[in-house]
Structure formats: structure tokens, C-alpha cells
Jmol script that loads the backbone (N, CA, C; Angstrom):
load data "model"
ATOM      1  N   MET A   1     109.384  90.149  75.773  1.00  0.00           N
ATOM      2  CA  MET A   1     110.216  89.908  74.620  1.00  0.00           C
ATOM      3  C   MET A   1     110.947  88.597  74.860  1.00  0.00           C
ATOM      4  N   GLU A   2     111.115  87.846  73.773  1.00  0.00           N
ATOM      5  CA  GLU A   2     111.829  86.577  73.847  1.00  0.00           C
ATOM      6  C   GLU A   2     112.940  86.595  72.809  1.00  0.00           C
ATOM      7  N   ILE A   3     114.087  86.015  73.171  1.00  0.00           N
ATOM      8  CA  ILE A   3     115.199  85.916  72.232  1.00  0.00           C
ATOM      9  C   ILE A   3     115.618  84.455  72.127  1.00  0.00           C
ATOM     10  N   TRP A   4     115.640  83.970  70.889  1.00  0.00           N
ATOM     11  CA  TRP A   4     116.095  82.611  70.621  1.00  0.00           C
ATOM     12  C   TRP A   4     117.599  82.683  70.402  1.00  0.00           C
ATOM     13  N   ILE A   5     118.334  81.934  71.228  1.00  0.00           N
ATOM     14  CA  ILE A   5     119.798  81.987  71.121  1.00  0.00           C
ATOM     15  C   ILE A   5     120.434  80.605  71.145  1.00  0.00           C
ATOM     16  N   ASN A   6     121.655  80.601  70.671  1.00  0.00           N
ATOM     17  CA  ASN A   6     122.604  79.508  70.871  1.00  0.00           C
ATOM     18  C   ASN A   6     123.738  80.171  71.647  1.00  0.00           C
ATOM     19  N   PRO A   7     123.982  79.758  72.903  1.00  0.00           N
ATOM     20  CA  PRO A   7     124.997  80.431  73.714  1.00  0.00           C
ATOM     21  C   PRO A   7     126.398  80.430  73.088  1.00  0.00           C
ATOM     22  N   ALA A   8     126.662  79.501  72.182  1.00  0.00           N
ATOM     23  CA  ALA A   8     127.973  79.442  71.535  1.00  0.00           C
ATOM     24  C   ALA A   8     128.127  80.471  70.419  1.00  0.00           C
ATOM     25  N   CYS A   9     127.051  81.159  70.078  1.00  0.00           N
ATOM     26  CA  CYS A   9     127.038  82.102  68.954  1.00  0.00           C
ATOM     27  C   CYS A   9     127.429  83.508  69.411  1.00  0.00           C
ATOM     28  N   SER A  10     128.423  84.091  68.766  1.00  0.00           N
ATOM     29  CA  SER A  10     128.880  85.432  69.142  1.00  0.00           C
ATOM     30  C   SER A  10     127.809  86.493  68.873  1.00  0.00           C
ATOM     31  N   LYS A  11     127.031  86.341  67.807  1.00  0.00           N
ATOM     32  CA  LYS A  11     125.958  87.304  67.514  1.00  0.00           C
ATOM     33  C   LYS A  11     124.894  87.264  68.611  1.00  0.00           C
ATOM     34  N   CYS A  12     124.629  86.069  69.137  1.00  0.00           N
ATOM     35  CA  CYS A  12     123.650  85.936  70.229  1.00  0.00           C
ATOM     36  C   CYS A  12     124.171  86.607  71.492  1.00  0.00           C
ATOM     37  N   ARG A  13     125.424  86.367  71.811  1.00  0.00           N
ATOM     38  CA  ARG A  13     126.008  86.988  73.006  1.00  0.00           C
ATOM     39  C   ARG A  13     126.028  88.504  72.876  1.00  0.00           C
ATOM     40  N   SER A  14     126.305  88.997  71.683  1.00  0.00           N
ATOM     41  CA  SER A  14     126.309  90.436  71.447  1.00  0.00           C
ATOM     42  C   SER A  14     124.904  91.016  71.641  1.00  0.00           C
ATOM     43  N   ALA A  15     123.889  90.323  71.099  1.00  0.00           N
ATOM     44  CA  ALA A  15     122.510  90.795  71.257  1.00  0.00           C
ATOM     45  C   ALA A  15     122.121  90.848  72.727  1.00  0.00           C
ATOM     46  N   LEU A  16     122.490  89.817  73.479  1.00  0.00           N
ATOM     47  CA  LEU A  16     122.186  89.802  74.916  1.00  0.00           C
ATOM     48  C   LEU A  16     122.868  90.957  75.633  1.00  0.00           C
ATOM     49  N   SER A  17     124.094  91.260  75.251  1.00  0.00           N
ATOM     50  CA  SER A  17     124.822  92.381  75.864  1.00  0.00           C
ATOM     51  C   SER A  17     124.108  93.702  75.625  1.00  0.00           C
ATOM     52  N   ILE A  18     123.614  93.893  74.418  1.00  0.00           N
ATOM     53  CA  ILE A  18     122.888  95.128  74.097  1.00  0.00           C
ATOM     54  C   ILE A  18     121.595  95.198  74.907  1.00  0.00           C
ATOM     55  N   LEU A  19     120.853  94.097  74.945  1.00  0.00           N
ATOM     56  CA  LEU A  19     119.604  94.079  75.709  1.00  0.00           C
ATOM     57  C   LEU A  19     119.871  94.366  77.185  1.00  0.00           C
ATOM     58  N   ASP A  20     120.939  93.770  77.718  1.00  0.00           N
ATOM     59  CA  ASP A  20     121.281  94.004  79.123  1.00  0.00           C
ATOM     60  C   ASP A  20     121.685  95.457  79.359  1.00  0.00           C
ATOM     61  N   ALA A  21     122.480  96.019  78.453  1.00  0.00           N
ATOM     62  CA  ALA A  21     122.923  97.408  78.601  1.00  0.00           C
ATOM     63  C   ALA A  21     121.744  98.373  78.570  1.00  0.00           C
ATOM     64  N   GLU A  22     120.693  97.997  77.853  1.00  0.00           N
ATOM     65  CA  GLU A  22     119.502  98.841  77.752  1.00  0.00           C
ATOM     66  C   GLU A  22     118.456  98.476  78.808  1.00  0.00           C
ATOM     67  N   ALA A  23     118.812  97.569  79.701  1.00  0.00           N
ATOM     68  CA  ALA A  23     117.908  97.108  80.773  1.00  0.00           C
ATOM     69  C   ALA A  23     116.573  96.600  80.224  1.00  0.00           C
ATOM     70  N   ALA A  24     116.639  95.942  79.088  1.00  0.00           N
ATOM     71  CA  ALA A  24     115.431  95.382  78.470  1.00  0.00           C
ATOM     72  C   ALA A  24     114.991  94.143  79.239  1.00  0.00           C
ATOM     73  N   GLU A  25     113.684  93.963  79.310  1.00  0.00           N
ATOM     74  CA  GLU A  25     113.144  92.758  79.924  1.00  0.00           C
ATOM     75  C   GLU A  25     112.951  91.724  78.824  1.00  0.00           C
ATOM     76  N   TYR A  26     113.517  90.542  79.025  1.00  0.00           N
ATOM     77  CA  TYR A  26     113.420  89.512  77.998  1.00  0.00           C
ATOM     78  C   TYR A  26     113.551  88.130  78.630  1.00  0.00           C
ATOM     79  N   THR A  27     113.108  87.163  77.865  1.00  0.00           N
ATOM     80  CA  THR A  27     113.242  85.757  78.224  1.00  0.00           C
ATOM     81  C   THR A  27     114.156  85.113  77.198  1.00  0.00           C
ATOM     82  N   VAL A  28     115.087  84.312  77.673  1.00  0.00           N
ATOM     83  CA  VAL A  28     115.998  83.607  76.779  1.00  0.00           C
ATOM     84  C   VAL A  28     115.430  82.223  76.473  1.00  0.00           C
ATOM     85  N   ARG A  29     115.450  81.891  75.204  1.00  0.00           N
ATOM     86  CA  ARG A  29     115.083  80.534  74.789  1.00  0.00           C
ATOM     87  C   ARG A  29     116.284  79.923  74.105  1.00  0.00           C
ATOM     88  N   HIS A  30     116.821  78.886  74.700  1.00  0.00           N
ATOM     89  CA  HIS A  30     117.918  78.134  74.098  1.00  0.00           C
ATOM     90  C   HIS A  30     117.268  77.182  73.087  1.00  0.00           C
ATOM     91  N   TYR A  31     117.149  77.669  71.862  1.00  0.00           N
ATOM     92  CA  TYR A  31     116.315  76.983  70.888  1.00  0.00           C
ATOM     93  C   TYR A  31     116.867  75.637  70.428  1.00  0.00           C
ATOM     94  N   LEU A  32     118.120  75.340  70.715  1.00  0.00           N
ATOM     95  CA  LEU A  32     118.633  74.010  70.385  1.00  0.00           C
ATOM     96  C   LEU A  32     118.156  72.984  71.410  1.00  0.00           C
ATOM     97  N   GLU A  33     117.995  73.425  72.661  1.00  0.00           N
ATOM     98  CA  GLU A  33     117.512  72.547  73.732  1.00  0.00           C
ATOM     99  C   GLU A  33     115.987  72.543  73.798  1.00  0.00           C
ATOM    100  N   ASP A  34     115.364  73.646  73.420  1.00  0.00           N
ATOM    101  CA  ASP A  34     113.913  73.812  73.453  1.00  0.00           C
ATOM    102  C   ASP A  34     113.466  74.305  72.073  1.00  0.00           C
ATOM    103  N   PRO A  35     113.525  73.400  71.079  1.00  0.00           N
ATOM    104  CA  PRO A  35     113.278  73.839  69.704  1.00  0.00           C
ATOM    105  C   PRO A  35     111.830  74.247  69.455  1.00  0.00           C
ATOM    106  N   PRO A  36     111.659  75.251  68.611  1.00  0.00           N
ATOM    107  CA  PRO A  36     110.304  75.647  68.234  1.00  0.00           C
ATOM    108  C   PRO A  36     109.672  74.567  67.363  1.00  0.00           C
ATOM    109  N   ASP A  37     108.369  74.416  67.495  1.00  0.00           N
ATOM    110  CA  ASP A  37     107.675  73.467  66.630  1.00  0.00           C
ATOM    111  C   ASP A  37     107.290  74.175  65.331  1.00  0.00           C
ATOM    112  N   GLU A  38     106.676  73.434  64.438  1.00  0.00           N
ATOM    113  CA  GLU A  38     106.338  74.014  63.136  1.00  0.00           C
ATOM    114  C   GLU A  38     105.412  75.219  63.264  1.00  0.00           C
ATOM    115  N   ALA A  39     104.455  75.161  64.177  1.00  0.00           N
ATOM    116  CA  ALA A  39     103.527  76.285  64.350  1.00  0.00           C
ATOM    117  C   ALA A  39     104.270  77.532  64.816  1.00  0.00           C
ATOM    118  N   GLU A  40     105.221  77.369  65.733  1.00  0.00           N
ATOM    119  CA  GLU A  40     105.998  78.519  66.206  1.00  0.00           C
ATOM    120  C   GLU A  40     106.862  79.092  65.088  1.00  0.00           C
ATOM    121  N   ILE A  41     107.442  78.231  64.283  1.00  0.00           N
ATOM    122  CA  ILE A  41     108.258  78.695  63.158  1.00  0.00           C
ATOM    123  C   ILE A  41     107.387  79.468  62.165  1.00  0.00           C
ATOM    124  N   ARG A  42     106.203  78.936  61.882  1.00  0.00           N
ATOM    125  CA  ARG A  42     105.285  79.636  60.974  1.00  0.00           C
ATOM    126  C   ARG A  42     104.921  81.018  61.523  1.00  0.00           C
ATOM    127  N   ALA A  43     104.652  81.078  62.823  1.00  0.00           N
ATOM    128  CA  ALA A  43     104.284  82.355  63.442  1.00  0.00           C
ATOM    129  C   ALA A  43     105.429  83.359  63.343  1.00  0.00           C
ATOM    130  N   VAL A  44     106.651  82.909  63.616  1.00  0.00           N
ATOM    131  CA  VAL A  44     107.815  83.799  63.529  1.00  0.00           C
ATOM    132  C   VAL A  44     108.018  84.259  62.091  1.00  0.00           C
ATOM    133  N   LEU A  45     107.862  83.361  61.138  1.00  0.00           N
ATOM    134  CA  LEU A  45     108.012  83.742  59.730  1.00  0.00           C
ATOM    135  C   LEU A  45     106.978  84.792  59.327  1.00  0.00           C
ATOM    136  N   THR A  46     105.753  84.621  59.800  1.00  0.00           N
ATOM    137  CA  THR A  46     104.708  85.607  59.504  1.00  0.00           C
ATOM    138  C   THR A  46     105.084  86.956  60.092  1.00  0.00           C
ATOM    139  N   ARG A  47     105.544  86.940  61.346  1.00  0.00           N
ATOM    140  CA  ARG A  47     105.923  88.185  62.011  1.00  0.00           C
ATOM    141  C   ARG A  47     107.114  88.847  61.321  1.00  0.00           C
ATOM    142  N   LEU A  48     108.042  88.028  60.824  1.00  0.00           N
ATOM    143  CA  LEU A  48     109.216  88.560  60.137  1.00  0.00           C
ATOM    144  C   LEU A  48     108.898  89.002  58.704  1.00  0.00           C
ATOM    145  N   GLY A  49     107.842  88.426  58.125  1.00  0.00           N
ATOM    146  CA  GLY A  49     107.545  88.684  56.715  1.00  0.00           C
ATOM    147  C   GLY A  49     108.534  87.992  55.804  1.00  0.00           C
ATOM    148  N   LEU A  50     109.045  86.833  56.274  1.00  0.00           N
ATOM    149  CA  LEU A  50     110.058  86.095  55.518  1.00  0.00           C
ATOM    150  C   LEU A  50     109.575  84.680  55.218  1.00  0.00           C
ATOM    151  N   GLU A  51     110.328  84.002  54.393  1.00  0.00           N
ATOM    152  CA  GLU A  51     110.085  82.602  54.066  1.00  0.00           C
ATOM    153  C   GLU A  51     111.090  81.740  54.827  1.00  0.00           C
ATOM    154  N   PRO A  52     110.823  80.446  54.966  1.00  0.00           N
ATOM    155  CA  PRO A  52     111.724  79.610  55.767  1.00  0.00           C
ATOM    156  C   PRO A  52     113.158  79.570  55.235  1.00  0.00           C
ATOM    157  N   TRP A  53     113.331  79.618  53.933  1.00  0.00           N
ATOM    158  CA  TRP A  53     114.685  79.609  53.380  1.00  0.00           C
ATOM    159  C   TRP A  53     115.441  80.893  53.711  1.00  0.00           C
ATOM    160  N   ASP A  54     114.707  81.949  54.044  1.00  0.00           N
ATOM    161  CA  ASP A  54     115.347  83.209  54.411  1.00  0.00           C
ATOM    162  C   ASP A  54     115.998  83.150  55.790  1.00  0.00           C
ATOM    163  N   ILE A  55     115.523  82.242  56.644  1.00  0.00           N
ATOM    164  CA  ILE A  55     116.097  82.136  57.994  1.00  0.00           C
ATOM    165  C   ILE A  55     116.837  80.803  58.186  1.00  0.00           C
ATOM    166  N   THR A  56     117.164  80.148  57.076  1.00  0.00           N
ATOM    167  CA  THR A  56     117.872  78.876  57.146  1.00  0.00           C
ATOM    168  C   THR A  56     119.370  79.103  57.001  1.00  0.00           C
ATOM    169  N   ARG A  57     120.110  78.491  57.899  1.00  0.00           N
ATOM    170  CA  ARG A  57     121.568  78.544  57.851  1.00  0.00           C
ATOM    171  C   ARG A  57     122.038  77.464  56.871  1.00  0.00           C
ATOM    172  N   THR A  58     122.030  77.803  55.598  1.00  0.00           N
ATOM    173  CA  THR A  58     122.334  76.818  54.556  1.00  0.00           C
ATOM    174  C   THR A  58     123.803  76.397  54.538  1.00  0.00           C
ATOM    175  N   GLY A  59     124.654  77.136  55.256  1.00  0.00           N
ATOM    176  CA  GLY A  59     126.065  76.762  55.333  1.00  0.00           C
ATOM    177  C   GLY A  59     126.360  75.707  56.395  1.00  0.00           C
ATOM    178  N   GLU A  60     125.368  75.368  57.194  1.00  0.00           N
ATOM    179  CA  GLU A  60     125.548  74.345  58.231  1.00  0.00           C
ATOM    180  C   GLU A  60     125.744  72.975  57.589  1.00  0.00           C
ATOM    181  N   ALA A  61     126.548  72.143  58.241  1.00  0.00           N
ATOM    182  CA  ALA A  61     126.789  70.786  57.743  1.00  0.00           C
ATOM    183  C   ALA A  61     125.486  70.014  57.572  1.00  0.00           C
ATOM    184  N   ARG A  62     124.550  70.206  58.489  1.00  0.00           N
ATOM    185  CA  ARG A  62     123.278  69.488  58.407  1.00  0.00           C
ATOM    186  C   ARG A  62     122.509  69.885  57.150  1.00  0.00           C
ATOM    187  N   ALA A  63     122.578  71.139  56.762  1.00  0.00           N
ATOM    188  CA  ALA A  63     121.908  71.585  55.529  1.00  0.00           C
ATOM    189  C   ALA A  63     122.523  70.888  54.318  1.00  0.00           C
ATOM    190  N   THR A  64     123.827  70.734  54.346  1.00  0.00           N
ATOM    191  CA  THR A  64     124.518  70.030  53.253  1.00  0.00           C
ATOM    192  C   THR A  64     124.092  68.568  53.222  1.00  0.00           C
ATOM    193  N   GLU A  65     124.034  67.947  54.398  1.00  0.00           N
ATOM    194  CA  GLU A  65     123.604  66.542  54.480  1.00  0.00           C
ATOM    195  C   GLU A  65     122.206  66.358  53.907  1.00  0.00           C
ATOM    196  N   LEU A  66     121.329  67.332  54.155  1.00  0.00           N
ATOM    197  CA  LEU A  66     119.952  67.251  53.663  1.00  0.00           C
ATOM    198  C   LEU A  66     119.826  67.654  52.193  1.00  0.00           C
ATOM    199  N   GLY A  67     120.888  68.233  51.635  1.00  0.00           N
ATOM    200  CA  GLY A  67     120.853  68.676  50.242  1.00  0.00           C
ATOM    201  C   GLY A  67     119.988  69.904  50.025  1.00  0.00           C
ATOM    202  N   MET A  68     119.890  70.745  51.049  1.00  0.00           N
ATOM    203  CA  MET A  68     118.981  71.890  50.996  1.00  0.00           C
ATOM    204  C   MET A  68     119.323  72.896  49.905  1.00  0.00           C
ATOM    205  N   ALA A  69     120.568  72.944  49.489  1.00  0.00           N
ATOM    206  CA  ALA A  69     120.964  73.888  48.438  1.00  0.00           C
ATOM    207  C   ALA A  69     120.192  73.628  47.143  1.00  0.00           C
ATOM    208  N   THR A  70     119.722  72.400  46.957  1.00  0.00           N
ATOM    209  CA  THR A  70     119.005  72.058  45.726  1.00  0.00           C
ATOM    210  C   THR A  70     117.485  72.090  45.895  1.00  0.00           C
ATOM    211  N   TRP A  71     117.019  72.358  47.125  1.00  0.00           N
ATOM    212  CA  TRP A  71     115.570  72.395  47.348  1.00  0.00           C
ATOM    213  C   TRP A  71     114.970  73.623  46.689  1.00  0.00           C
ATOM    214  N   PRO A  72     113.849  73.454  46.008  1.00  0.00           N
ATOM    215  CA  PRO A  72     113.163  74.626  45.450  1.00  0.00           C
ATOM    216  C   PRO A  72     112.731  75.567  46.576  1.00  0.00           C
ATOM    217  N   ARG A  73     112.654  76.816  46.247  1.00  0.00           N
ATOM    218  CA  ARG A  73     112.213  77.842  47.201  1.00  0.00           C
ATOM    219  C   ARG A  73     110.903  78.414  46.687  1.00  0.00           C
ATOM    220  N   ASP A  74     109.843  77.667  46.941  1.00  0.00           N
ATOM    221  CA  ASP A  74     108.533  78.084  46.452  1.00  0.00           C
ATOM    222  C   ASP A  74     107.444  77.602  47.397  1.00  0.00           C
ATOM    223  N   ALA A  75     106.217  77.993  47.094  1.00  0.00           N
ATOM    224  CA  ALA A  75     105.081  77.666  47.966  1.00  0.00           C
ATOM    225  C   ALA A  75     104.897  76.160  48.124  1.00  0.00           C
ATOM    226  N   ASP A  76     105.209  75.397  47.086  1.00  0.00           N
ATOM    227  CA  ASP A  76     105.027  73.944  47.152  1.00  0.00           C
ATOM    228  C   ASP A  76     105.999  73.263  48.109  1.00  0.00           C
ATOM    229  N   THR A  77     107.154  73.876  48.349  1.00  0.00           N
ATOM    230  CA  THR A  77     108.143  73.247  49.233  1.00  0.00           C
ATOM    231  C   THR A  77     108.272  73.962  50.580  1.00  0.00           C
ATOM    232  N   ARG A  78     107.453  74.970  50.793  1.00  0.00           N
ATOM    233  CA  ARG A  78     107.516  75.738  52.044  1.00  0.00           C
ATOM    234  C   ARG A  78     107.381  74.828  53.273  1.00  0.00           C
ATOM    235  N   ASP A  79     106.429  73.900  53.252  1.00  0.00           N
ATOM    236  CA  ASP A  79     106.226  73.002  54.387  1.00  0.00           C
ATOM    237  C   ASP A  79     107.445  72.114  54.624  1.00  0.00           C
ATOM    238  N   ARG A  80     108.091  71.692  53.550  1.00  0.00           N
ATOM    239  CA  ARG A  80     109.302  70.866  53.677  1.00  0.00           C
ATOM    240  C   ARG A  80     110.397  71.642  54.415  1.00  0.00           C
ATOM    241  N   TRP A  81     110.576  72.908  54.054  1.00  0.00           N
ATOM    242  CA  TRP A  81     111.572  73.754  54.702  1.00  0.00           C
ATOM    243  C   TRP A  81     111.249  73.931  56.182  1.00  0.00           C
ATOM    244  N   ILE A  82     109.980  74.222  56.478  1.00  0.00           N
ATOM    245  CA  ILE A  82     109.576  74.441  57.874  1.00  0.00           C
ATOM    246  C   ILE A  82     109.779  73.163  58.681  1.00  0.00           C
ATOM    247  N   GLY A  83     109.424  72.016  58.111  1.00  0.00           N
ATOM    248  CA  GLY A  83     109.641  70.736  58.790  1.00  0.00           C
ATOM    249  C   GLY A  83     111.113  70.494  59.082  1.00  0.00           C
ATOM    250  N   ALA A  84     111.964  70.841  58.127  1.00  0.00           N
ATOM    251  CA  ALA A  84     113.410  70.662  58.325  1.00  0.00           C
ATOM    252  C   ALA A  84     113.928  71.559  59.446  1.00  0.00           C
ATOM    253  N   LEU A  85     113.424  72.782  59.522  1.00  0.00           N
ATOM    254  CA  LEU A  85     113.844  73.693  60.595  1.00  0.00           C
ATOM    255  C   LEU A  85     113.387  73.170  61.962  1.00  0.00           C
ATOM    256  N   ALA A  86     112.165  72.653  62.019  1.00  0.00           N
ATOM    257  CA  ALA A  86     111.644  72.130  63.285  1.00  0.00           C
ATOM    258  C   ALA A  86     112.426  70.891  63.726  1.00  0.00           C
ATOM    259  N   GLU A  87     112.787  70.041  62.785  1.00  0.00           N
ATOM    260  CA  GLU A  87     113.521  68.817  63.103  1.00  0.00           C
ATOM    261  C   GLU A  87     115.008  69.063  63.337  1.00  0.00           C
ATOM    262  N   ASN A  88     115.535  70.145  62.795  1.00  0.00           N
ATOM    263  CA  ASN A  88     116.965  70.454  62.863  1.00  0.00           C
ATOM    264  C   ASN A  88     117.142  71.913  63.258  1.00  0.00           C
ATOM    265  N   PRO A  89     116.868  72.260  64.508  1.00  0.00           N
ATOM    266  CA  PRO A  89     116.889  73.677  64.892  1.00  0.00           C
ATOM    267  C   PRO A  89     118.243  74.360  64.687  1.00  0.00           C
ATOM    268  N   ILE A  90     119.315  73.594  64.569  1.00  0.00           N
ATOM    269  CA  ILE A  90     120.635  74.188  64.301  1.00  0.00           C
ATOM    270  C   ILE A  90     120.604  74.990  63.001  1.00  0.00           C
ATOM    271  N   LEU A  91     119.629  74.695  62.144  1.00  0.00           N
ATOM    272  CA  LEU A  91     119.520  75.375  60.855  1.00  0.00           C
ATOM    273  C   LEU A  91     118.850  76.737  60.935  1.00  0.00           C
ATOM    274  N   ILE A  92     118.260  77.070  62.087  1.00  0.00           N
ATOM    275  CA  ILE A  92     117.551  78.344  62.223  1.00  0.00           C
ATOM    276  C   ILE A  92     118.539  79.480  62.473  1.00  0.00           C
ATOM    277  N   GLN A  93     118.418  80.513  61.667  1.00  0.00           N
ATOM    278  CA  GLN A  93     119.254  81.710  61.840  1.00  0.00           C
ATOM    279  C   GLN A  93     119.036  82.278  63.244  1.00  0.00           C
ATOM    280  N   ARG A  94     120.062  82.839  63.798  1.00  0.00           N
ATOM    281  CA  ARG A  94     119.991  83.348  65.167  1.00  0.00           C
ATOM    282  C   ARG A  94     120.769  84.636  65.298  1.00  0.00           C
ATOM    283  N   PRO A  95     120.456  85.391  66.328  1.00  0.00           N
ATOM    284  CA  PRO A  95     119.324  85.284  67.242  1.00  0.00           C
ATOM    285  C   PRO A  95     118.057  85.850  66.611  1.00  0.00           C
ATOM    286  N   ILE A  96     116.928  85.370  67.077  1.00  0.00           N
ATOM    287  CA  ILE A  96     115.633  85.916  66.674  1.00  0.00           C
ATOM    288  C   ILE A  96     114.986  86.490  67.928  1.00  0.00           C
ATOM    289  N   ILE A  97     114.562  87.739  67.826  1.00  0.00           N
ATOM    290  CA  ILE A  97     113.906  88.402  68.954  1.00  0.00           C
ATOM    291  C   ILE A  97     112.460  88.685  68.573  1.00  0.00           C
ATOM    292  N   THR A  98     111.552  88.275  69.442  1.00  0.00           N
ATOM    293  CA  THR A  98     110.132  88.571  69.257  1.00  0.00           C
ATOM    294  C   THR A  98     109.690  89.467  70.401  1.00  0.00           C
ATOM    295  N   ALA A  99     109.149  90.613  70.051  1.00  0.00           N
ATOM    296  CA  ALA A  99     108.672  91.564  71.060  1.00  0.00           C
ATOM    297  C   ALA A  99     107.184  91.348  71.310  1.00  0.00           C
ATOM    298  N   ASP A 100     106.743  91.798  72.462  1.00  0.00           N
ATOM    299  CA  ASP A 100     105.342  91.631  72.845  1.00  0.00           C
ATOM    300  C   ASP A 100     104.384  92.341  71.899  1.00  0.00           C
ATOM    301  N   ASP A 101     104.849  93.392  71.226  1.00  0.00           N
ATOM    302  CA  ASP A 101     103.971  94.142  70.314  1.00  0.00           C
ATOM    303  C   ASP A 101     103.885  93.509  68.923  1.00  0.00           C
ATOM    304  N   GLY A 102     104.546  92.355  68.751  1.00  0.00           N
ATOM    305  CA  GLY A 102     104.516  91.671  67.465  1.00  0.00           C
ATOM    306  C   GLY A 102     105.743  91.896  66.613  1.00  0.00           C
ATOM    307  N   THR A 103     106.527  92.906  66.938  1.00  0.00           N
ATOM    308  CA  THR A 103     107.751  93.167  66.197  1.00  0.00           C
ATOM    309  C   THR A 103     108.696  91.982  66.375  1.00  0.00           C
ATOM    310  N   THR A 104     109.303  91.560  65.285  1.00  0.00           N
ATOM    311  CA  THR A 104     110.222  90.429  65.315  1.00  0.00           C
ATOM    312  C   THR A 104     111.375  90.725  64.375  1.00  0.00           C
ATOM    313  N   VAL A 105     112.588  90.386  64.811  1.00  0.00           N
ATOM    314  CA  VAL A 105     113.770  90.610  63.967  1.00  0.00           C
ATOM    315  C   VAL A 105     114.745  89.450  64.096  1.00  0.00           C
ATOM    316  N   VAL A 106     115.483  89.235  63.010  1.00  0.00           N
ATOM    317  CA  VAL A 106     116.678  88.403  63.078  1.00  0.00           C
ATOM    318  C   VAL A 106     117.767  89.383  63.486  1.00  0.00           C
ATOM    319  N   ALA A 107     118.220  89.260  64.727  1.00  0.00           N
ATOM    320  CA  ALA A 107     119.040  90.302  65.355  1.00  0.00           C
ATOM    321  C   ALA A 107     120.537  90.057  65.198  1.00  0.00           C
ATOM    322  N   ARG A 108     120.991  90.001  63.964  1.00  0.00           N
ATOM    323  CA  ARG A 108     122.408  89.721  63.715  1.00  0.00           C
ATOM    324  C   ARG A 108     123.277  90.973  63.741  1.00  0.00           C
ATOM    325  N   SER A 109     122.644  92.138  63.809  1.00  0.00           N
ATOM    326  CA  SER A 109     123.422  93.375  63.884  1.00  0.00           C
ATOM    327  C   SER A 109     122.942  94.186  65.089  1.00  0.00           C
ATOM    328  N   GLU A 110     123.788  95.110  65.519  1.00  0.00           N
ATOM    329  CA  GLU A 110     123.407  95.981  66.621  1.00  0.00           C
ATOM    330  C   GLU A 110     122.165  96.792  66.259  1.00  0.00           C
ATOM    331  N   ASP A 111     122.114  97.289  65.024  1.00  0.00           N
ATOM    332  CA  ASP A 111     120.945  98.067  64.586  1.00  0.00           C
ATOM    333  C   ASP A 111     119.660  97.244  64.656  1.00  0.00           C
ATOM    334  N   ALA A 112     119.748  95.976  64.273  1.00  0.00           N
ATOM    335  CA  ALA A 112     118.562  95.115  64.327  1.00  0.00           C
ATOM    336  C   ALA A 112     118.101  94.922  65.764  1.00  0.00           C
ATOM    337  N   VAL A 113     119.039  94.708  66.669  1.00  0.00           N
ATOM    338  CA  VAL A 113     118.679  94.554  68.094  1.00  0.00           C
ATOM    339  C   VAL A 113     118.029  95.845  68.593  1.00  0.00           C
ATOM    340  N   ARG A 114     118.660  96.956  68.311  1.00  0.00           N
ATOM    341  CA  ARG A 114     118.135  98.247  68.799  1.00  0.00           C
ATOM    342  C   ARG A 114     116.770  98.579  68.183  1.00  0.00           C
ATOM    343  N   SER A 115     116.500  98.072  66.999  1.00  0.00           N
ATOM    344  CA  SER A 115     115.220  98.371  66.331  1.00  0.00           C
ATOM    345  C   SER A 115     114.027  97.782  67.080  1.00  0.00           C
ATOM    346  N   ILE A 116     114.279  96.838  67.918  1.00  0.00           N
ATOM    347  CA  ILE A 116     113.169  96.181  68.640  1.00  0.00           C
ATOM    348  C   ILE A 116     112.966  96.766  70.036  1.00  0.00           C
ATOM    349  N   LEU A 117     113.889  97.601  70.444  1.00  0.00           N
ATOM    350  CA  LEU A 117     113.770  98.215  71.774  1.00  0.00           C
ATOM    351  C   LEU A 117     112.760  99.347  71.742  1.00  0.00           C
ATOM    352  N   PRO A 118     112.029  99.530  72.862  1.00  0.00           N
ATOM    353  CA  PRO A 118     111.048 100.624  72.891  1.00  0.00           C
ATOM    354  C   PRO A 118     111.706 101.991  72.840  1.00  0.00           C
TER     355      PRO A 118
END
end "model"
wireframe off; spacefill off
backbone 0.3
color backbone group
């Protein structure tokens, strides 16, 4: 299992605490220092069953700078969104946990974290 985190994020620290308390085996990816490329983002989106705008932190200053609030949310602009996430990983919602069995969640709640545990 891998968890994408920003150590400054309280939701990420909470998810790590739950995983540790459950003695889960996982790898930490500091996604701001080791950002996912477009292919990895596409794979995570497929596993999540979501679109890129669903995992975009549109309240971030960088999203405002890019004018993302006005970007269409459709198949024609999907690649633009994914490119923006790859170039600006701060925009990716966190934490994201990917399990070896393919299960993937945006783990912003305790229930979401626990849903990925065996």
C-alpha cells in the first residue's frame, strides 16, 4: 500500500496515525517532492472512479492563479486538468492511499482510511 502525503497536512498525519495503529504495511510518498506524472494520475483516477477535477484542491492559491474555477469539467478538458495536477502537485487532494489489491481512496476521513485496511 502506498500513501501520498504532504507532511504539513493534518489529514495526512491523521491517516498515518490510523495506519500505524493498525500496524498496516505502507510506503509513504511525499508527493510534493516526488510528484506523480500524468500516467500515474490517470491510473489513480481510474482506480478511484473519479475525474481530475474531483481530486483538485481548487481553493489553493495556485488554482486561482491558473483560473481553474472557470475551466470546463468535461472530456475535452480532462487532459488539461491532468497536466495541471502533474505540473502543480500542490493541487492534488490528499492523502490518497492505493492498496495492492487495486482499492484506492482519498483518505480524508477515518472511515475512508479504515475502508482500505484488510
